[in-house]
C-alpha positions as CSV (number, residue, x, y, z in Angstrom):
1,M,7.3,33.5,10.5
2,R,9.5,31.6,12.9
3,N,13.1,30.8,11.9
4,R,13.4,27.3,10.6
5,T,16.8,25.6,10.6
6,L,18.0,22.1,9.8
7,T,20.6,20.7,12.3
8,M,23.0,18.2,10.8
9,P,24.0,15.2,12.9
10,K,27.4,15.5,14.7
11,A,28.7,12.4,12.9
12,V,28.0,14.0,9.5
13,L,29.6,17.3,10.6
14,G,32.5,15.2,11.9
15,L,33.0,13.7,8.4
16,A,33.1,17.1,6.9
17,L,35.4,18.6,9.6
18,S,37.8,15.7,10.1
19,A,40.8,17.7,9.0
20,A,40.0,20.5,11.4
21,L,39.4,18.1,14.3
22,A,42.8,16.5,14.0
23,I,43.9,18.7,16.9
24,T,43.7,16.7,20.2
25,G,42.1,18.1,23.3
26,A,44.5,20.1,25.4
27,G,45.8,17.9,28.2
28,I,43.3,15.1,27.4
29,P,45.0,11.7,27.4
30,A,44.2,9.1,24.8
31,Q,42.5,5.8,25.7
32,A,44.1,2.6,24.4
33,T,41.0,1.1,22.7
34,T,40.9,-0.8,19.4
35,A,38.9,-0.5,16.3
36,P,35.9,-2.7,15.8
37,T,36.7,-6.4,15.1
38,A,34.4,-9.2,13.9
39,P,32.4,-10.8,16.7
40,T,32.7,-14.5,17.3
41,V,29.9,-16.8,15.8
42,A,28.3,-16.9,19.3
43,A,27.1,-13.4,20.1
44,P,28.3,-12.0,23.5
45,A,26.0,-12.5,26.3
46,K,25.7,-8.7,26.5
47,L,26.2,-6.4,23.6
48,T,25.9,-3.2,25.6
49,N,29.4,-1.9,26.6
50,L,29.5,1.7,27.9
51,S,33.3,1.8,28.2
52,H,33.9,4.1,25.3
53,L,31.1,6.4,26.3
54,D,32.5,6.4,29.8
55,F,35.9,7.4,28.4
56,L,34.3,10.5,26.7
57,L,32.8,11.7,30.0
58,D,34.7,14.5,31.9
59,D,34.2,16.7,34.9
60,V,32.5,20.0,34.2
61,P,32.8,22.9,36.6
62,L,29.5,24.5,37.3
63,L,30.6,28.1,37.3
64,P,28.7,30.2,40.0
65,G,27.2,33.6,39.4
66,V,26.4,33.0,35.7
67,A,23.1,34.9,35.1
68,G,20.2,32.5,34.4
69,H,22.2,29.3,34.9
70,T,22.3,27.0,37.9
71,T,21.4,23.4,38.6
72,Y,20.5,20.9,41.3
73,R,22.7,21.3,44.4
74,A,25.1,23.5,42.5
75,A,26.6,25.0,45.7
76,D,27.1,21.6,47.4
77,E,28.2,19.7,44.2
78,P,30.1,22.2,42.1
79,T,31.0,19.9,39.3
80,A,28.9,17.6,37.0
81,R,29.8,15.4,34.0
82,A,29.5,15.7,30.2
83,P,30.8,13.8,27.1
84,W,33.4,15.3,24.8
85,V,31.8,15.8,21.4
86,Y,34.4,13.9,19.3
87,A,36.9,11.1,19.6
88,D,39.6,10.9,17.0
89,R,41.2,7.5,16.4
90,Q,45.0,7.5,16.5
91,A,47.3,5.2,14.5
92,D,47.7,2.9,17.4
93,G,44.0,2.4,17.8
94,S,43.6,4.7,20.8
95,F,41.4,7.8,20.8
96,H,41.9,11.5,21.6
97,R,38.9,13.4,22.9
98,V,38.3,16.7,21.0
99,G,35.8,19.5,20.9
100,G,34.0,21.1,18.0
101,G,36.0,23.3,15.6
102,P,39.6,24.5,15.9
103,I,41.1,25.6,19.2
104,T,40.6,29.4,19.5
105,D,42.3,29.9,22.9
106,P,45.1,27.4,23.6
107,A,45.8,28.8,27.0
108,R,42.2,28.1,28.2
109,G,41.6,25.1,25.8
110,W,38.6,26.8,24.2
111,Y,37.2,25.6,20.9
112,A,35.3,27.6,18.3
113,Q,32.2,25.7,19.3
114,G,33.1,24.0,22.6
115,A,34.1,20.8,24.3
116,Y,30.6,19.6,25.2
117,D,27.1,20.3,23.8
118,A,23.5,19.9,25.1
119,D,22.7,17.6,22.2
120,D,25.1,14.9,23.4
121,I,24.7,15.6,27.1
122,S,21.0,15.0,26.8
123,R,21.2,11.8,24.7
124,A,24.1,10.4,26.8
125,A,21.8,10.8,29.8
126,V,19.2,8.7,28.1
127,V,21.7,5.9,27.5
128,Y,22.7,5.8,31.2
129,L,19.1,6.1,32.3
130,R,18.1,3.1,30.1
131,D,21.0,1.1,31.2
132,W,20.2,1.7,34.9
133,K,16.6,0.8,34.3
134,Q,17.3,-2.3,32.2
135,N,20.4,-3.6,33.9
136,G,20.4,-2.0,37.3
137,T,23.9,-0.6,36.8
138,A,24.8,1.6,39.8
139,S,27.4,3.6,37.9
140,S,24.9,4.4,35.2
141,R,22.6,5.9,37.8
142,T,25.4,8.1,38.9
143,S,26.3,9.1,35.3
144,A,22.7,9.9,34.5
145,Y,22.4,12.0,37.6
146,E,25.5,14.0,36.8
147,L,24.6,14.4,33.1
148,L,21.2,15.7,34.0
149,R,22.7,18.2,36.4
150,S,25.1,19.3,33.6
151,L,22.3,19.6,31.1
152,T,20.0,21.6,33.3
153,Y,22.9,24.1,34.0
154,L,22.7,24.9,30.2
155,Q,19.0,25.6,30.5
156,T,18.2,29.3,30.9
157,T,16.1,29.9,34.0
158,D,14.8,33.4,33.6
159,G,14.3,36.3,31.3
160,P,12.8,36.3,27.8
161,N,14.6,33.1,26.9
162,A,13.6,31.1,30.0
163,G,13.4,27.4,29.3
164,N,15.5,27.5,26.2
165,V,19.0,25.9,26.2
166,V,22.5,27.1,25.5
167,L,24.1,24.6,23.1
168,W,27.9,24.8,23.6
169,Q,30.1,24.7,26.7
170,Q,33.9,24.9,27.1
171,H,36.0,22.5,29.1
172,D,36.4,25.0,31.9
173,G,32.6,25.3,32.2
174,T,32.3,28.6,30.3
175,L,29.1,28.8,28.2
176,N,29.5,29.7,24.5
177,P,26.1,30.9,23.3
178,S,27.4,32.1,19.9
179,A,29.6,29.4,18.3
180,I,31.8,29.8,15.3
181,P,30.6,29.2,12.6
182,K,27.4,30.8,13.7
183,E,24.5,28.4,14.4
184,L,20.8,29.2,14.5
185,P,19.3,30.3,16.8
186,D,22.1,32.7,17.8
187,P,22.5,33.1,20.7
188,S,21.7,29.4,21.0
189,D,19.1,29.9,23.8
190,S,17.3,32.7,22.0
191,A,14.7,30.4,20.4
192,E,13.6,26.7,20.5
193,S,16.0,24.3,18.9
194,F,16.9,20.6,18.4
195,W,18.8,20.8,21.7
196,L,15.7,22.0,23.6
197,A,13.8,19.1,22.1
198,R,16.6,16.7,23.3
199,T,16.6,18.3,26.7
200,V,12.9,17.5,27.0
201,W,13.8,13.9,26.0
202,A,16.3,13.6,28.8
203,L,14.1,15.4,31.4
204,G,11.2,13.1,30.6
205,E,13.1,9.8,30.9
206,G,15.1,11.3,33.9
207,Y,11.9,12.1,35.8
208,A,10.5,8.6,35.1
209,G,13.8,7.1,36.2
210,F,14.3,9.0,39.4
211,R,10.7,9.4,40.5
212,A,10.9,6.6,43.0
213,A,14.7,6.4,43.6
214,D,15.3,10.1,44.4
215,P,12.0,12.1,44.7
216,A,13.8,15.4,45.4
217,F,15.9,15.2,42.3
218,A,12.8,14.0,40.3
219,A,10.9,17.1,41.5
220,F,13.7,19.3,40.3
221,L,13.6,17.6,36.9
222,A,9.8,18.1,36.8
223,D,10.3,21.8,37.5
224,R,12.8,22.0,34.6
225,M,10.4,20.1,32.3
226,H,7.7,22.7,33.0
227,L,10.3,25.4,32.4
228,A,10.9,23.8,29.0
229,L,7.2,23.4,28.3
230,G,6.7,27.0,29.1
231,A,9.3,27.9,26.4
232,L,7.6,25.6,23.9
233,Q,4.1,26.9,24.7
234,R,5.1,30.4,23.8
235,Q,7.0,29.2,20.7
236,S,5.9,26.3,18.5
237,L,2.9,25.1,20.6
238,A,1.5,28.6,20.3
239,Q,1.0,27.9,16.6
240,Y,-1.3,24.9,17.2
241,P,-3.5,24.1,15.2
242,Q,-2.3,26.4,12.4
243,T,-0.9,25.0,9.1
244,E,1.4,26.3,6.4
245,V,1.9,25.3,2.8
246,A,5.1,23.9,1.3
247,N,5.1,23.4,-2.5
248,G,1.3,23.1,-2.4
249,V,1.3,20.6,0.5
250,T,-0.5,21.5,3.7
251,V,1.8,20.9,6.7
252,P,1.5,21.5,10.5
253,D,3.0,24.8,11.7
254,W,3.5,23.7,15.4
255,L,6.5,21.3,15.1
256,I,9.7,22.3,17.0
257,V,11.8,24.3,14.5
258,G,9.5,23.0,11.8
259,S,11.0,19.5,12.2
260,A,9.3,16.2,12.9
261,G,12.8,14.9,13.7
262,A,13.4,17.3,16.5
263,T,9.8,17.0,17.7
264,A,10.0,13.2,17.8
265,E,12.8,13.4,20.3
266,A,10.8,15.7,22.5
267,V,7.8,13.3,22.2
268,L,10.0,10.4,23.5
269,G,10.6,12.5,26.7
270,L,7.0,13.7,26.9
271,S,5.7,10.2,26.6
272,A,7.9,9.0,29.5
273,F,7.0,12.0,31.6
274,A,3.3,11.7,30.9
275,A,3.3,8.0,31.7
276,A,5.0,8.7,35.0
277,A,2.9,11.8,35.8
278,P,-0.5,11.0,34.3
279,A,-2.2,14.0,36.0
280,D,0.1,16.5,34.3
281,T,-2.2,18.1,31.7
282,A,0.4,20.4,30.3
283,A,2.7,17.5,29.3
284,R,-0.1,15.4,28.1
285,T,-1.5,18.2,25.9
286,A,1.9,19.0,24.4
287,L,2.4,15.3,23.8
288,A,-0.9,15.0,21.9
289,H,-0.3,18.1,19.8
290,Y,3.2,17.3,18.8
291,S,2.3,13.7,18.0
292,E,-0.5,14.8,15.8
293,G,1.9,17.1,14.0
294,I,4.4,14.3,13.3
295,A,1.7,12.0,12.0
296,K,0.5,14.7,9.5
297,L,3.9,14.5,7.7
298,Q,3.3,10.9,6.6
299,S,3.4,10.8,2.8
300,G,3.0,8.5,-0.1
301,G,2.1,4.8,0.1
302,V,2.5,1.5,-1.6
303,G,4.4,2.3,-4.8
304,Q,4.1,6.0,-4.2
305,W,7.1,8.0,-3.1
306,P,8.1,8.2,-0.2
307,F,6.3,4.9,0.4
308,G,4.5,5.8,3.6
309,A,7.5,7.5,5.3
310,L,7.1,10.0,8.0
311,L,8.9,13.0,6.5
312,P,11.2,14.9,8.8
313,E,10.9,18.5,7.7
314,A,7.7,20.4,7.3
315,N,9.1,22.7,4.6
316,S,10.4,19.9,2.4
317,P,7.9,17.4,1.0
318,T,10.6,15.9,-1.3
319,F,13.3,15.3,1.4
320,W,13.7,12.3,3.7
321,H,16.8,11.8,5.9
322,A,17.7,8.9,8.2
323,W,19.3,10.9,11.0
324,A,16.9,12.3,13.6
325,G,14.4,9.7,12.4
326,M,12.8,8.8,15.7
327,Q,9.3,9.6,14.5
328,P,8.1,5.9,14.4
329,A,9.5,5.2,17.9
330,A,8.1,8.4,19.2
331,L,4.6,7.8,17.8
332,T,4.6,4.3,19.2
333,A,5.5,5.7,22.6
334,A,2.8,8.4,22.4
335,A,0.2,5.9,21.1
336,G,0.6,3.8,24.2
337,V,0.3,6.8,26.6
338,L,-2.6,8.5,24.7
339,H,-4.3,5.2,23.7
340,D,-4.4,6.6,20.1
341,G,-4.5,3.8,17.5
342,G,-4.1,6.4,14.7
343,L,-0.6,7.3,15.9
344,Q,0.4,3.6,16.0
345,K,-0.9,3.1,12.5
346,A,1.2,6.0,11.2
347,A,4.3,4.5,12.9
348,T,3.6,1.0,11.6
349,T,3.0,2.1,8.1
350,D,6.4,3.9,8.0
351,L,8.1,0.8,9.4
352,A,6.4,-2.0,7.5
353,Q,6.3,-0.3,4.1
354,F,8.9,2.5,3.8
355,T,11.6,0.9,6.1
356,A,11.3,-2.4,4.3
357,Q,11.9,-0.6,1.0
358,L,14.7,1.4,2.5
359,L,16.5,-1.8,3.6
360,A,16.1,-3.4,0.2
361,T,17.7,-0.3,-1.4
362,G,20.8,-0.5,0.8
363,G,19.8,0.8,4.3
364,P,19.3,4.1,6.0
365,D,21.1,6.5,3.7
366,N,21.5,10.0,5.1
367,G,19.4,11.6,2.4
368,W,16.8,10.7,-0.2
369,T,16.3,14.1,-1.9
370,P,14.1,12.6,-3.5
371,T,16.6,10.1,-5.1
372,P,19.0,8.4,-2.8
373,A,21.6,11.2,-3.0
374,D,23.6,11.1,0.2
375,R,24.4,7.4,0.7
376,T,26.6,7.9,3.8
377,Q,25.2,5.8,6.7
378,I,25.7,6.6,10.4
379,A,24.6,5.0,13.7
380,Y,22.1,7.7,14.3
381,G,20.1,6.7,11.2
382,V,20.5,3.0,11.9
383,D,19.4,3.4,15.5
384,S,16.4,5.5,14.6
385,R,15.1,2.7,12.3
386,L,16.0,-0.1,14.8
387,E,14.3,1.6,17.8
388,G,11.2,2.2,15.8
389,L,11.0,-1.4,14.6
390,V,11.5,-2.8,18.1
391,A,9.1,-0.5,19.8
392,A,6.3,-1.1,17.3
393,S,6.9,-4.8,17.3
394,D,6.5,-4.9,21.1
395,A,3.4,-2.6,21.0
396,T,1.5,-4.4,18.2
397,G,2.8,-8.0,18.2
398,A,3.7,-7.6,14.5
399,S,6.5,-10.1,14.2
400,G,7.5,-9.0,10.8
401,L,8.8,-5.8,12.3
402,A,11.0,-7.8,14.6
403,A,12.4,-9.6,11.6
404,L,13.2,-6.3,9.9
405,A,14.8,-5.1,13.2
406,G,17.2,-8.0,13.0
407,A,18.1,-7.2,9.4
408,Q,18.6,-3.5,10.3
409,A,20.7,-4.2,13.4
410,A,23.0,-6.4,11.3
411,W,24.6,-3.2,10.0
412,Y,26.6,-3.0,13.3
413,F,28.1,-6.4,12.8
414,G,29.2,-6.3,9.2
415,A,26.1,-6.3,6.9
416,N,26.9,-2.8,5.6
417,R,28.6,-1.3,2.5
418,A,32.0,-1.7,4.0
419,G,31.5,-5.4,4.9
420,T,33.1,-4.8,8.2
421,P,31.8,-4.5,11.8
422,A,30.8,-1.0,12.8
423,Y,30.8,-1.9,16.5
424,D,33.0,-4.0,18.8
425,P,31.0,-5.3,21.8
426,A,34.3,-6.1,23.6
427,T,35.4,-2.5,23.8
428,G,32.2,-0.4,23.1
429,V,34.0,1.3,20.2
430,C,31.9,2.2,17.1
431,V,32.6,4.0,13.9
432,D,31.4,7.5,13.0
433,G,30.0,6.5,9.6
434,I,30.3,4.5,6.4
435,A,30.4,6.3,3.1
436,A,28.7,5.3,-0.1
437,D,31.9,3.7,-1.5
438,G,32.4,1.7,1.7
439,T,35.0,4.0,3.2
440,V,34.8,3.8,7.0
441,N,35.3,6.8,9.3
442,R,37.1,5.1,12.3
443,N,36.6,7.9,14.7
444,C,34.0,7.3,17.4
445,G,32.4,10.5,18.7
446,A,29.7,11.0,21.2
447,E,26.7,11.0,18.9
448,S,27.8,7.8,17.2
449,V,28.5,5.9,20.4
450,I,25.3,7.2,22.1
451,H,23.1,5.9,19.3
452,T,25.1,2.7,19.0
453,E,24.6,1.9,22.7
454,L,20.9,2.8,22.5
455,S,20.7,0.1,19.8
456,M,22.7,-2.4,21.9
457,L,20.4,-1.8,24.8
458,A,17.4,-2.5,22.6
459,L,19.1,-5.7,21.3
460,D,20.0,-6.9,24.8
461,A,16.4,-6.5,25.7
462,H,15.3,-8.6,22.7
463,P,17.7,-11.7,22.6
464,A,16.0,-13.2,19.5
465,I,16.5,-10.1,17.5
466,A,20.1,-9.9,18.7
467,R,20.8,-13.5,17.7
468,T,19.6,-12.8,14.2
469,A,21.5,-9.5,13.9
470,T,24.9,-10.9,15.1
471,A,24.6,-13.9,12.8
472,L,24.2,-11.7,9.7
473,T,27.6,-10.2,8.9
474,R,27.6,-9.5,5.2
475,T,25.2,-8.3,2.5
476,T,24.5,-10.6,-0.4
477,A,21.9,-8.6,-2.3
478,T,20.3,-5.2,-2.4
479,Q,17.8,-4.8,-5.3
480,G,15.7,-1.8,-4.5
481,L,15.4,1.7,-6.0
482,S,17.7,2.6,-8.7
483,V,18.1,5.9,-10.5
484,V,18.5,6.7,-14.3
485,E,19.2,10.3,-15.3
486,A,17.0,11.9,-17.8
487,E,20.0,13.5,-19.5
488,S,21.4,10.0,-20.3
489,G,18.5,9.6,-22.8
490,T,18.3,10.3,-26.5
491,T,16.1,13.2,-27.5
492,T,14.1,14.7,-30.4
493,G,12.7,18.2,-30.7
494,P,13.4,21.2,-28.5
495,V,15.4,19.7,-25.6
496,T,18.4,21.2,-23.8
497,T,20.5,20.0,-20.9
498,V,20.6,22.5,-18.0
499,T,23.2,22.4,-15.2
500,P,22.1,24.7,-12.3
501,P,24.8,26.4,-10.2
502,S,24.0,24.0,-7.4
503,A,22.3,20.6,-7.4
504,W,20.7,21.5,-4.0
505,T,17.5,23.5,-4.3
506,G,17.1,24.0,-0.5
507,S,14.8,21.0,-0.1
508,A,15.8,18.6,-2.9
509,N,18.6,17.7,-5.2
510,W,18.6,17.8,-9.0
511,S,19.7,14.2,-9.5
512,G,23.1,14.1,-11.2
513,G,23.3,17.9,-10.9
514,A,21.4,18.5,-14.2
515,Y,18.0,18.2,-15.9
516,L,16.4,18.3,-19.3
517,Q,14.4,21.4,-20.4
518,A,11.9,19.8,-22.8
519,G,9.5,21.7,-25.0
520,E,6.3,21.0,-26.8
521,G,6.4,17.8,-28.9
522,S,9.8,16.7,-27.8
523,T,10.7,13.1,-26.8
524,V,13.2,11.6,-24.5
525,T,14.1,7.9,-24.7
526,I,15.8,6.6,-21.6
527,G,17.5,3.2,-21.2
528,L,16.6,1.0,-18.3
529,P,19.2,-0.7,-16.1
530,A,20.4,-4.0,-17.6
531,G,18.9,-7.1,-16.1
532,H,16.2,-5.1,-14.2
533,P,13.2,-7.1,-12.9
534,A,9.6,-6.1,-13.5
535,A,9.4,-2.6,-12.1
536,R,7.4,0.5,-11.3
537,I,8.7,3.7,-13.0
538,L,8.6,7.0,-11.0
539,P,9.6,9.9,-13.3
540,I,10.8,13.0,-11.5
541,A,10.1,16.4,-13.0
542,D,10.0,19.9,-11.5
543,L,6.3,20.5,-10.7
544,G,6.9,24.1,-9.7
545,P,6.0,27.2,-11.8
546,G,7.3,27.2,-15.3
547,G,6.1,23.8,-16.5
548,S,2.9,23.2,-18.4
549,G,0.8,20.3,-19.7
550,T,1.6,16.7,-19.2
551,T,4.0,14.0,-20.3
552,S,3.0,10.6,-21.8
553,W,5.2,7.6,-21.1
554,T,5.6,4.3,-23.0
555,A,8.0,1.4,-22.7
556,S,9.7,-0.7,-25.4
557,A,10.0,-4.4,-24.9
558,G,11.3,-5.9,-28.2
559,R,8.8,-4.9,-30.9
560,V,6.1,-4.2,-28.4
561,T,5.3,-0.7,-27.2
562,L,3.5,-0.5,-23.8
563,P,1.6,2.6,-22.6
564,L,2.6,3.4,-19.0
565,G,0.5,6.4,-18.2
566,R,1.0,10.2,-17.8
567,T,2.7,12.5,-15.4
568,D,2.1,16.2,-14.7
569,N,4.6,18.9,-15.8
570,V,3.3,21.4,-13.2
571,R,1.2,21.1,-10.1
572,A,-0.9,24.0,-8.7
573,G,0.1,25.2,-5.3
574,E,1.9,27.9,-3.4
575,Q,5.6,27.7,-2.6
576,G,4.8,28.8,0.9
577,I,7.5,27.9,3.5
578,A,9.4,25.7,1.0
579,P,12.9,27.0,0.5
580,S,12.5,26.9,-3.3
581,P,9.8,26.9,-5.9
582,V,11.4,23.8,-7.4
583,F,9.2,20.8,-6.6
584,L,10.9,17.5,-7.5
585,L,8.2,15.0,-6.6
586,P,8.4,11.5,-8.1
587,Q,5.2,10.5,-9.8
588,T,4.4,6.8,-10.1
589,L,3.2,5.5,-13.5
590,P,0.2,3.3,-13.1
591,V,1.5,0.4,-15.3
592,P,4.7,-1.4,-14.4
593,V,7.3,-2.3,-17.0
594,P,8.1,-6.0,-17.6
595,A,11.6,-7.3,-17.2
596,Q,12.0,-7.4,-21.0
597,A,11.6,-3.6,-21.3
598,T,14.7,-1.9,-22.4
599,T,13.7,1.8,-22.7
600,V,11.0,4.2,-21.7
601,T,10.0,7.2,-23.8
602,A,8.6,10.5,-22.6
603,R,6.5,12.6,-25.0
604,V,6.0,16.1,-23.8
605,S,2.8,18.1,-24.3
606,G,3.7,21.6,-23.1
607,T,7.0,22.2,-21.3
608,A,8.8,20.0,-18.7
609,R,11.9,20.0,-16.7
610,L,12.7,16.3,-16.6
611,D,15.2,15.2,-13.9
612,A,15.4,11.4,-13.6
613,L,13.6,8.1,-13.2
614,L,13.3,6.1,-10.1
615,V,13.1,2.4,-11.0
616,Q,11.4,0.4,-8.2
617,P,11.2,-3.3,-8.6
618,V,7.8,-4.8,-8.3
619,V,9.5,-7.0,-5.7
620,S,12.6,-5.6,-4.1
621,H,15.1,-7.9,-2.4
622,L,17.5,-7.7,0.5
623,G,19.9,-10.6,1.1
624,L,22.0,-11.1,4.2
625,A,24.3,-13.9,5.2
626,G,27.0,-15.0,7.8
627,S,26.6,-17.8,10.2
628,G,22.9,-17.5,9.3
629,A,21.0,-16.2,6.3
630,L,18.0,-14.0,5.8
631,D,16.2,-12.7,2.6
632,V,13.5,-10.1,2.5
633,Y,11.2,-9.6,-0.5
634,V,9.2,-6.4,-0.6
635,N,6.0,-5.9,-2.7
636,A,5.6,-2.4,-4.3
637,T,2.0,-3.1,-5.5
638,N,-1.4,-3.5,-4.0
639,V,-1.9,-7.0,-5.3
640,P,-0.1,-10.3,-4.2
641,V,2.9,-11.1,-6.3
642,P,4.6,-14.6,-6.7
643,Q,8.3,-14.5,-6.4
644,K,10.7,-17.2,-7.5
645,L,13.6,-17.9,-5.1
646,S,17.2,-18.5,-6.0
647,A,17.8,-20.8,-3.1
648,T,19.3,-24.2,-4.0
649,G,17.9,-26.0,-1.0
650,P,14.7,-26.0,1.1
651,V,14.0,-22.8,3.0
652,T,11.3,-21.5,5.3
653,A,9.2,-18.5,4.2
654,T,6.9,-16.3,6.3
655,S,4.6,-13.7,4.8
656,Y,3.7,-10.4,6.3
657,D,1.1,-7.8,5.4
658,S,1.5,-4.1,4.9
659,A,1.5,-3.6,8.7
660,G,4.1,-6.3,9.4
661,R,1.6,-8.9,10.7
662,Q,2.1,-12.5,9.8
663,V,-0.2,-13.9,7.1
664,G,-0.8,-17.7,7.3
665,R,1.7,-20.1,8.6
666,T,5.5,-20.3,8.0
667,Q,6.0,-22.6,5.0
668,T,8.8,-24.8,3.7
669,V,9.7,-24.0,0.1
670,G,11.8,-26.3,-2.1
671,A,14.8,-25.3,-4.2
672,H,14.0,-22.6,-6.7
673,G,10.4,-22.5,-5.5
674,F,7.9,-19.6,-5.3
675,V,6.7,-17.5,-2.4
676,L,3.7,-15.2,-2.4
677,V,4.5,-11.6,-1.3
678,Q,1.5,-9.9,0.2
679,P,0.1,-6.6,-1.2
680,G,2.4,-3.8,0.2
681,G,3.9,-6.3,2.5
682,F,7.0,-8.5,2.6
683,T,8.2,-12.1,2.9
684,V,11.1,-13.2,5.0
685,V,13.0,-16.3,3.9
686,T,15.5,-18.2,6.2
687,P,17.4,-21.5,5.9
688,K,15.3,-24.6,6.9
């Protein structure tokens, strides 16, 4: 079986390694830039500002005579360009560029990982390519050219690893195939990887960009794309159409490193390449196979976890993460090239149903595992949602997706947990992340600024969405999923609290780090959050080996006891490629609880490992305000639901179906009036 690894985003690693990265780059001057500040009421004419990304760029020597590594015109142009991985903010608001890990050789300025990496070089190239295409910026054409030359130097040209890519490079141009701490694959070009997928992204958009402007360079990029495709054809694509099993769920076995997140970034590049070279059957076939695999990881539906999301990892049917979440954008791009409506439907379902619920729960958290466990938010996750919404809105004309795009993009301008701008259009400076408690990481490394600028390019191309986003600078309401721990309940019968050595199972988290081991005839009565609205209840139990029977659920509302339905205590199916036999899948009870319900009670027949309850409002609510206002109401059922508004004056309300398409005309609703939220859809309310 192929090695499957999960690559964390650089911003998340930066949060964990901030102490180690306090060392400044040897001989690298700081830039006097300031932290993000609130934009004026009138949005800037142009939000894209590449100044900070430009600051991260540095000259890279293309060392001659390195076996298997060369690039376009290497002898004539012996240097290229690459972005430093991190930028640490100093007390005076300036930044120092730094590499990954501690300095291991001060004399040579070597880092344990390196100064530059293929992940960031490739995505930075995409930023400059898109800016050149969209704005005609001559300097962006030059930067894209140099970044692509640098990237292709990292690609191995011959031998058993031909087409794969070395991840890390030192400031003096030396390659570092085996970083410290060790990363998989090791050496980094010994197998396919996230960075190979991102190289394909950059090569595809690079070929499309330079095809007319510089045919010779474009031909070189096409050759390198075919080199990359050769590597993929003997690795993941060689598995098509085989499947595997993960906790009883059948999943595709031909995704790059088993990840739809990695594969989606390759699909973006393959879509651009196939559109520009329609006769290239190898690229088109790879595009079709990879897109098919991504779509097969769609899961759940209206009221069923994960609510129609395209899951990112084939081996983890109970894990969604925001970063590397380009699946909807990628499937939209592929659908246009392949004329495949099924791919577009998969993308739209994720965006109109899951993303709407995600926004109402607080936005693109790093991890739902399956409860919202890692609530840090970074630009990578925000950009992934935004790019998908914008692309699908353009492709389908679903105006509801454009409305959600404005709500999502508002994160950059203050509508986030910190209540502060995460981006300053005047300087191009962003933040590396916002923690669950609102703490802001004021560093601004390559990954963060790359994805921030990709978002700004999308906003500049869609002025109406940009106007909405920049006018929404604070969050007034997030009423979405909430979590209640099973161990908070009162029990009867044979019930014990178990605290595993680690909350992380390998593909999910025990919510709260503990669970209840409940035996035959036991009961657990769990209090519901005070003031909750009518809600769907999704109990979470371990469905892996060891459980037996079923659990019956009831709710208490005053003197009334309401039957809610049953859940399984075990589900047949092999562990397969899943990292653990533990299978923490939320199961939706068929009957919602009314707002008056105070508790739910589980009655166990057999044995169960009860973890937590997800409480999903029948109608979730996101509220944003600033110089404008916007409210989104999301329906978690398959029937239309009337929703009373709290507005004290007249508003306009537009209803959208479960694909984000407008239903009926926009209506004026009076103070404290009602709107109808469509089945599985959402309603957007704005001031009149």
